[in-house]
N, C-alpha and C positions, 0 to 999 in steps of 0.2 A: 447517738454516736455518729460521727461523720464517717463516710466511706474512706478507707485508707488503702493505698497500694504502695508498699515499701520498696521502691526502686529509685535509681538515680535519674533525674531529668536532664536532658541536654538539648541544645539547639541543632537543627538540621538545615543544611544549605543545599539548594537545588539551583542549577543553571539551565536555562533553556536558550541556547544560542550563544550570546556573548554578554559582556558586562560593561560596555561603554555607554554611558547615559547621555541623552540629549536634553538640555534644559528647555522648558516651554512654559509659556504663560497660559493661565486659564482663559478661555474665550467662549462666549456664548454664540449660539447659532440658531437658525430658524427652526431646527428640529427639536431644540431643547424645550423642556417644560419647566415646571417649578423647581427651584433648588431645594433639595432635601438632604438630610444627613445620610451617610453611607449605612449607618445602622438601621435607619428607617427603610431605606431602599432594600437592604438585605432582608428585613422582616417582611416587607410587602412581597418580595419575590418568593421567599420561602413558603408563604401562605398559598402559593400557586402549585406547589409540588408536595406530593405525599411521600415523605421520606420514612423508610421503615425503621431506621435506627437514629439514635442520638449519639453524636461523636463527642467524646471527652476532649476537653481543652488541653489535656496532658499528652505529651509524647514522651515515651519512656525509652531508656537505654539500659540494657542488661548485659552482664558478662555472659560468656558462652554457657557456663554451668550454673548460672544464678537463677534460682526459682523466683517466681512472682509470689509475693506474700500478701494475702488479702485478709484483712481483719473483718470479722463478721460478728453480729450481735445475736445470733440464733443458732440452734443446733439443727443441721439439715435432717438428721434421722428423726428427730421429734416432729418435724413437719412432713414426714413421709417421703422425703426425697430419696431416691434409690441410687442416683449417680451425682457425682460432683458437677457434671456438665449441666445439671439443672440450675446450678449457681453461676458457673463460669466455664468458658471454653475458649480455646485458641484455634484460630484458623489461618490458613496460608493466603487466602484470597479475599478481596474486599467484598465479594458477594456473600461471604460467610457460608460457603458450601463444602470447603475442603478442611475438615477437622484435622488438627495436627496430631491427635492421639497422645496428648501429654499424660504424664503421671500426676497423681495427687496425693498429698499427705495432710492429715489434720493434727494439730498439736494436742497435747494432753488436756489442756483446758477447754478444747473445742471452741476456741475463739479466733482461730486463724487457719486458713487453707493455704497450703503451699502448692502452687502450680509448677510442676517440674518439667524440664525439657522432655521431648518424646524419647521413647525407648531407642529408636534409631534416628540419627540426625538426618534431616532432609537435605538433599543436594550435597551430600558428602562425596568424597572422591575415592573410588575403588582403586586399590593398589595392585590389582591383578595384571594390569598392562604395564606396570612400571618396574624399574629395577631397584635393587636394595639401596642404592645411593640416593634415591629420591628423598627430598625433604619430607619428614613425617612418616617414613616407611618403617614398619615394624612387622617382621615376618610372622608374628603371632596374631596380627590384626588384619582384618579384611579391608579397612579403610585407612587413609592417611590421617595423621594427627588424631588417632582414635582416642576418645575421652571416656569410653565406656557407656553402658546403658543409662539413660536418663541424665547424661552428663553434658549434653551439647545441643544447643538450639539449632545448630546446623548453619548452612551457608546461604540461606535466602536473605534478601535485603531487609524485609520487614514482615511483621506478623500483626494479627488483629485479635485482640482479646475482647470477648463479649461478656458482659455481666447482665444476667437475665432477671435478677431479683434485687430488691432493696436490701443492701447489706446490713442494715440495722434490724429489719423485721423478717426478711425472707419472703416478703410479699412480691409476687410477680410484677415486673414493670410493664407498663403499657407499651413503651418503646425501650428495648434493651439499649445499654450504653456500650459503645465500642471505644476501646483505647488502643492506639497504635503503639507498637514498640519495636525497636531495632536491637540487633545484637552487636556488641562491641567486638569487631574482628581484629585480628593481629595486624592486618593491613587495613587502615581505616578508609582509604579512598575508594570510591565506587567506579565501576567500569560501565562503559556504554558500547555495546556491540552493534556494528553495522555490516551490511553485506551489499555488494554491487556485483554486476556481471562484467567481467573484464573483457578485453578485446579478443581473447581466446574462447570466450563463451563459458568461462569457468567462474564459479562463485569465489569472490575475494572478500574475506572477512577482515575487519579492522576494528581497532578500539583505541581508546586514549591511553597514553603512557601513565603508569601509576608509580608514584614514589615508593621506594622500599621493595618493589617487586624485583625479584631476581630472574624470574621467568613466568610464563603464562601457560596454563593448560586450556586447550579447547575441549570442552566436556560434551559428551552425548548423554543426556539425561532422560530417563523414562518419566512420563507424565500421564496422568489420567484426569478427566474432568471431575471424577468423584473424589479422588484422593490427593491430587496435586503431585508434588515431588515427595514420595515416601521411600525412595530407594537411593542407592549410591550411583553416581554417574561414572561412566567409563571415560578414560582419557583418549581422545581421538588424536591429539597432537600436542607436542610441547615445543615452545619457541621462546626466544628472548626478544623477538621482534614484536611489533604491534600490528602486524598483518600476517595472514596465513591463507594459503590456497591449497585445497586438497589435490592429490595427484590425479584423481579421477572422481567421477560422480556416482560410482556404484552404490555407495552407502546412502546417497540422497534420492535414489529411485524408490518411489512409494508404490509402484505397481508390480504385479507379477505377470499381467497380460496387458499390453498397451492397447490403445484405441484401434491402431492399425492391425495389430495381431489378432484382435477380437474378431476381425472379418474372416480369418482363416477357417476353413471347414472343420478342422480338428478342434478348434476352440469353440465354434458354434455347437458342435456335437457335445462338448464338455460343459459349456456354460449356458448354452441356449442363445437365441437371437438377442442382439443388443449392440449398442454403439458406445457404451461407456467402458473405460478401462476396468480391469479386475485388480483391485488393490490388495496389497499384502495383508494377510490375516494377522492382525496385531491387536492385543488387548490394551495397548498403551500407545501414547503418542511420543515420538522421539523429538527432543528439543536440543538445540545447540546453545551453549553459553560459554563464556570465558571467565577464568578466575585467576587472580594474581597470587603468586606463591613466593614465600621466603622461608628461611630456616626456622622462623618463629611460628609460621602458620600461613593463613590465607586471608584474602579479602572475601567479601560476599560475592556471589556469582553476579555476572552482568545480567541485563535483560536477556531473556531467552527467546530464541527464534525457532518456531516449530518447523520441522522438516517438511511437513505437508504444504505449508505456505511457501517455503523456499522452492520446493519442487516445481511449483507452477511457473517459476521464473527461470529455471535452469534447463538449458537444452541437453538432451540425452544423446540423440543420434539423428542423422538425416535419413529420411525414408526414400531411398533411391527407387524402390519399387513403385512409388507413386508418381514418378517422373518419366517423361518420354526420353529414354536414353538408348543408344545403340552401343552394345559391347562396353557398357560402363562409361560411355562418353556422352556428354551433352552436345548433341548436334542439331542443327536447324538449317533449313533451306535458305532462310533469309533472316536479317536482323529482326524483323517484326515478329518472327516466330520464336525468338528466344523467350523463355519464360520470365515473367516478372517476379515470380515468387517460387520458393521451394518449400516442400513439406518437411517439417521437423517434429519429431516426438520429444516432448518435454519430460522432465523427470517425474511428473505425476501421471505419465502415460497418455496425455492428451496430444492430439494432432493440431499443430498450428502452421500457418503460412508465414514465412519470413521473407522479407524483400531481398532480392538479389542486387548486389552492387557490382556492376561490371567495371573493371579497371581498364577503361578504354585507352588510357595513356600507355598501357603496356601491351595493347593489341598488336599483333604482327601477322604477316602473311607467311604461311609455311606450307611445304609440300608433304603430304601424307599419303599413305597407301590405304586404299579401301578394298577390303577383301569381300568376295562374294562366292556363293556356292549354292547348289541345289540338292546334291546328294547328302544323305545323312552322314556318311563317312567322310565328307568334305574332300573326296578324291578329285572333284572337279573344281576345286578352289582356284580362283584367279585373282590377281591383284591389279589395281589401277591406280596410277599416280594422279593425285588431284591437288590443286591449290585451295587452301582454306584460310579463313581468318581465325586465328586463335586468340580468344579474349579471356584472360584470367578473371575470376570472380570470387567474391566472398558472400556468405549469407549473413545478413545483418543480425547482430546479437548472438552470434555463435562463433565457434572457431572453425567452422566448416568452409571449405574452399574447393575450387576446381577450375577447369578450363572449358569454355564453350567454344564450339567450332561452327562457323558459318560457311556453308559450301557454295552458295551463290552470291557473288558480290561483284562490284565494279570498282576497279582501281581508281578511276577518276573521281568517284563520289565516296571513296572509302572514309575520308575524314568526316564528311558531312553525315554519312550514315551512322558512324560511331557516335557522333555528337548527338544525333537524334535519339539513339538508344539511351545515352546517358541522361538526356533531358526527360525522356519518358519515365525512367526509373525515379528521377528526382521529383517529378510531378506526383508520383504514386507514394512517395515516402511519407509515412505517418509522422505526425508532428506532436511533440510533447513540449515540456518546459515549465517546471515549477521548482522553486527552491525548497529545500527540505529544512524544516524546523525541528531541532533535536535537543534532547537533554544531554548536556556535557557535564563532566564531573567536577570541574574546578571553578570555584567562585572567586571573584576579585573584590577587593574592598570597595565600598561605596562611601564617598565623602558626604558630610552633613549638608553642604550647599547643593548637592545633587538630588537631595530628597525633596519630594513634593507632597504636601499634605493632601489627603483625599478624604477628609472628614465630611465633606459635602460634595454633592454632584447634582447636575441638572437632569431631570427625567427626560427621556427621549420619546419621540413619536415614531421613530424608525421601527420597522418590524424586526424583532429579535428571534432568532432560531436557536433553541437550546433544549437539551434533554435533562438538565438539572438546574437547581437554583444557583449553584456556583458558576456554571457556564454562562448563565444569563447575567449574573452580577459582573463577571469579568468582561463580557461583551459590552455592556452599557458603559463601563468605565473606559474601555479601550476605544470605543466610538468617540468618546469625548477627548481622547488623546491623553488620558491620565498616564503618567509615568510610574506612579506609586499607588498601589491599590491596597487598602487595608483589608486584612483577612480575619480580623479578630472575631467576626460573627460567623465564620465558617471553619469550625475546628476540623472538619473533614479534609480541609486543605493541607493539614499536616501530613497527609498521605501524599508523598511526592509523586507517586505514579498516577494517582487520581487527579491531582492538581494539574500535572502535565497533560493528562487526557482532556480535562475540562478546558484548559487553556487553548489547546489546539482545536477542539470543537468550536469554541467561541470564535476563533479567528477564521477557520475555514467556512463556517456557516453564516458568518455575518460580514459580507464583503465591504461594508462601509468602514470596517477597521482597516485603515490604510497604512502600509509601511511597517507593520509590526514584524520584527525580525527575531526577537529573543527576549528572555526574561530570567530573573533570578529571585531567589527567596532570601529575605533578610535573615540574619543569624538567629533571631528569636522565632522565626517562622510565622511572624504576624503580618508581613507585608510581601507583596510581589512587585518587583520593579520591571517595567517593560522598556525594551529598547526599540526605537523607531528609526526609520531612515529618512524621516522628514520632520520638520518642526510643526507645532500645532497650527500656526497660521496657514501654512501650506496645506495641511490636512483639511482644515475647515473649508478652505477655498475649493479644494477638489471635491469634498463631500457635497457642497452646495451645488456645484456644477453637475455632479452625478445625479442628485435628487431631481433637479430640473430636467435633465436629459431623459431620465427614466420615465418621468411623467409624460413628457412630450412624445417619446417613442411609443409608449403603450397606448396613448390616445390615438396615435396614427395607425397602428397595426392591429389593435385589439378592439373588438366590438362586444357589446353585452350578449349578443345572440350566439357568439362562438362557443363551441364545446371546449372542454379541457384539451382534447386532442388537437383541435384547430388552433388553440392558443399556443400549444407547444410547437406545432409546426411553424406558426407564424414567427415566433421568436427565434427559432432555429434558422429559418430562412433569412430573417433580417440580419442576424449576425454573419451569416455566410455571404450576404450581399455587401455589407458595409465594411467588413473587417479584412485586413490583410495580415497574414502571419508574419511575425517578426523573426526572421531567420538569424539576424545579427544578435538579437537578444538570446536566442537559444544557444548560439555558438559561444556567447560570453558566459552563459550559465554552465555550459559543458567545460569551458576552460577553468571555471571556478568550482568544478566538481559538484555543481548544483547546490552548493551551500549558500552562495551569495552571488550578486551581480554588480557590475559597475553602476555608479549612480545614474548614468545616462539611460540605463535600461530599466530603472525601477518601475516606471509607469506601465511597462509592458507586462508586468506580473500582477497588476491590479485591474479592476474593472475600468479604471480611468483610461487605460491603454486602448481597449477595444471601443468603448462607448464614446470617448471624447477624441482621442488621437486617431482612432480607427485603425490601430495597429497593436498587436499583442501576441503573447504566447498562450498556451492552453490555460494557464492559471487565470489569465484575463478573460478569455472566452467563457470559462466555467463560472466565474464570479459575475460577469456581466449577465449571463443567462439567468443566474439566480436573482439578481436585482430586478430584472424585467419580469421574471415569473412571479416574484413576490408581489410586485405592483399589479400584475394581471390577475392575481388571485389563485395562482397555481401553487400546489405544495411541491417543493423541490429542495434538493440538497446538493452541495458540492461533494464530489467523491475524489479521493486521492489514491494513488497507487503507482502502477508502472505500465507504460505502453510497451507492448511486445515483451514484457518481462524485465526490461533493462533500463528504460528511460523514465525518470520521475514525471508523473503526468497527473492532470486533473480533468474531470468531466462531471456530468450531472446524472442524477436520478430524478425522475418526474413522476408524480402520482396522477394516473389517468384512469378513470372509472374504478377507483379504489385499489389499483394495483401499481406497484412501482415499476418503472421502465427505465432503461439506460439510454442516454443520449450523449454523444460526443460532438459538439458543434465544431470543435477545432478540426477534426478529421472528416466531418461531414462537408466541410468547406474544401472540396477537392475538385479540381478542374476536370478530371477524367472519370473518377468514380465518386459521385456525390451521394451523400446521405446513406452511406453504407452502415453507419452506426446510429441509426435513428429507430429506436424501439426494437432492437433485435432481441432474440431470446437470451436467457441467462447463459446457456451453454455456449452460444455463438459469441457473445460478448467476451466471455472468459478466454477465448482464443486470442484476444487482442489486449484486453484490459484486465490487469491483475490488481485487485484492490489490496490496500493495506488496512490498518486498523486505526489510523490517526484522525480521520475526518469527523467521527462522532465518538461518544463515549463507548467503551468496549461493551458495556452491558446492553447497549442499544443497537449493536451492529445487525443483529438478526431481524430487527424491526424494518429494515430496508431491503430485504431480499427481493430480487426482481423475478418476474414471472417467466415461465417457459412458453405459455400459449399467447403468442403476440400477433397472430395473423390479422386481427382486427385493428392493430395499431402500427405495425411495422411499415415503413415508408413504401417499399416496393409492392407490398400487398395492397395498401390503401390506394396507391396510384395505379393499381392494376398492371404492374410491371413485373409481377412474379409469375413464373410458369414452371411446370414440371419439366424434368429433363427431356422427356420424350416429345414435348411440344415446343420447347423454347427455340429450336432451330428455325422453325417456320416463322415465329414472331421476330426473330433476329433478321431474317431475310426481308420481312415486310418493312421493318424500320430502316434497313439499309437501302432498300429501293426508294423509300419515300424521302429520307433525310441524309442518306449516305453515312449514318451513324446510328449505333444502337447501344443502349445501356439497360440491361434487364437482369433480373435475379432469378436464380434457381436454388437448388439445395445448397445449404451452407458448406457442406463437406465435399463439394465438387472438386475432383482431383484432375491431374494432367491427362490421364487416359480418357476419362469421361468428357473432359473439355475437348480433347482431340476428336472424339466421335462427333460432338456437336459442331465443331469447326469444319470438319470434313463434310457434313451434311450441308452446312451453309455454303461452303465453297462449291460443292457440286451443283447447287441451285443457282448461285449467282454467277458462276463461271468467271469470277474475278480473281486473277492471280495476285493482285495487289492488296488483297484483303489482309488486314492485320487486327490482332486482338489479344486479350489476356483476361484474367479473371482474379478476383479476390473475394473470399468469403461468399462464394456463390454469385457474386455480381459480375456479369460478363460485359466487357467493353469490346465493341467491334466497329471498325470504320472501313470505308471502301478504298482506303489508301490515299485519299486526297487531303486528309487531315495531317498536318505536319506537327511534330513534337518540338520543333525549334522555338 
C-alpha cells in the first residue's frame, strides 16, 4: 500500500526583493569545470552533507479545523506503540524540537489516523485588551475568532509533520519523512515585519499592506525554545496604517538592573561583583509580530522579532552620571575638551558609547552667569557673568540632545575652531553601508520568455562556503549568473523560511555572486528566479578581474611562514591602506532606506569596489576580506547586522587558533583611532556591532560564537599598546614627548571620569595647555595640539 495523506495540495509563492528579471546568455569562464546536469550536481552536493531527515515533495494546505488523515497498514497497538507520536508528530519549527501537541483519533477499522489541531491554537489573539466591538470578539471566549478545542491550527505561517515509520508496515524509518503544511487563513496574504531606529531613537515597525485587511494588530507573543508559541498573544497596538511606533520603550527593556546600575554599592551587595546587566526573570521569550484582521478572520502572523534582539538596538536612556558635567550642563574649557562620545544605556541594559554630532552651524556666543560658593548653605554664593560658545548637539542613533558650552574661545578663530570640531567628529564617525535583502509578500507574474533553463551547469573551482546542500547548490548557480534555478531535487526548499535562509547564506558567504538583489519562487515551488543588477557578461568580466586581483594580492602580502593571526593582520592592513570609504554610496543607500542604490554605486557594495576600484562601503570591505582570506587559507565568514544598533552593516569573523574572532576592516580604517575593532572580545564588539540572523543558516548561528579571551590576538595587546589604567598615563606621556601623538588602549569600559583622571595626569606631566584628546572603547587618542583636524 502506498503512503497516503488526504489533504489539498497548493502552490506557494515567495518573493525575495523584487520581480523584474534581466535576460542573460549562458557564458563559460576560467573558473568553470565540466558541464553537468543540475540533478547530478544536486546529488554530488547532497553526498557531502549528512541530513537527518528526508523532505517530502508534497506541500500541503489545510483548513483551520481540518485534520490530517493518514492511512496506515498496521495496528500501532499490536506493534507495542504507546503513543501516536511514534508514528506521526507535528512541530512548529524546522529543527523539529517544538511539538505542537496535536490530538489524535483512530478510525474503527484502525486503518487511518486523524491528526487533529492542538487543544489551544498557537499564536491566537487574546481578547483581554480589546473592546467588544473588535472583530471576532465573544465575551464567553478568551480569544478572538475562537473555534474551540482541537478546532484551529492557529496563526503560524507553516508547520512540519514528521512520519517516523513506514506507513504500510510500521517499521521505523532510517530517516524520518518531513512534510510541510500551511493553514488556509481568512486573509491569504503574508506579512513581513521590519524594524528600524528612527531619528528620535525610537523603534519604528513597518510591514507590507495586505489586501482585505481592515486593520492590523501588533502582537506580543510568549515563546519558549522548548514549546514555541503555545499561548495566546496580547495586543500591543491596533492600527489601520502599515507603520507603528510605541509611545515609549518601557515594554522593550529586558533588564531589571543595567550595566551601569550594577556598579552601585547596593546592587553589588544584592547581586555580587559583576559587570553584566541583571535581566528580568522570565521563563519565556517575548516576541513582536503583526497580524492582519478583517470581519471574517485573520492572516497568519508575520515573522516574529524577539524583544531580546531588538533591545540591543534600542536606546533606553543617557547616562549623565558617566559624563563630566557641571550642574547638569556639558561644559568644557576648550573645543578640544568637548567629548566625542556620550554613554547610553540600551534596552538590554548594556552600556555603549554613541558619537556626538555638534551642530556647529547653530553655535552662538551667549552671556551666562556662573555661580560659585564654598559654604554648604550657599550663603556666600556669588555670580559672575561670562561669555561662552553654546553648541547644540545630538547623540547619534538616539533622540537625546543637549547644549555644550565652551568657556575659553577666541572670536577671531571661532569659525575655524568650530569647523575643526566638526571635522574631528566626522573623522571618528563609524561607517556602515549594506543593502538589505528581504522577503516581501507579493509575487508578480513572470513571462515565458524571461525563463531560463537550468537543466545543466558548469562546475566551479571557486571556494564555496555553505552549511547545507541547498545553500551550496544555490551559490554555484548564482556564481554562474543563473536567473532560474531548478529546485526539484530539494524538496526542503518548499519551506519558504528555510529557502530564504539558505539563499541569503549563499549570497553573503560567497562574494563572487555579484549583483544579486532579490528572488521569487515559481507558482509550483519548483524554481527560484534570481534578480541581478548586471547582465551575465558584465558579471563574468568582473569575476575574472577579481580572481586575478585576489591571487596577485595574496601572493604579495602573504607568505607560507605566516601564522593565521599574521595573515589576518596583513589582509586587514592591506584593505585599510588601499581602500577609501565611499561616503556618496552610503548617502545614496540612506536615501533609498538601505533597500537599493542607484546604478552608479552598485560596485561599492561588492568586492569589486574595494579590490578593483579601491572605493566601497562596508559590504565591499567585508566581502573583499573574505575573498582574500579564502585565498590565503583562512577560515572566515561575512557577518551582517547593525552598526551602533541603527545602520545596516557588514563585517567579518575570522578563525584564529581554533577560535572565532571579530574584525571590522571598514572601521579599522580610521585616521584617528585605527584597528579598534580588530579581534576585540565578544562583549566589547557587541557595544558597536549588533548581529542579525541573516548571514548563515539559523541552525548554525551558534557555531560562530566569538571568544571573550582575546589578549593574545587583539591588536593593541599584540602591538604592546595596551596598558592598565594606572599605568597608561605614563605611556601616553612617553609617546607625546617622542611623536607629539599617542594612540593607546586601556579598559573597554573607560568612562568620562576615569578618562579625566588620566588626562589630568598627562597634563600635569607635560605642562601642555594645548593638549587635546578623546577616547572610544578604551582606545585613547591624544596629541600635543599641533595636529589639525582640518
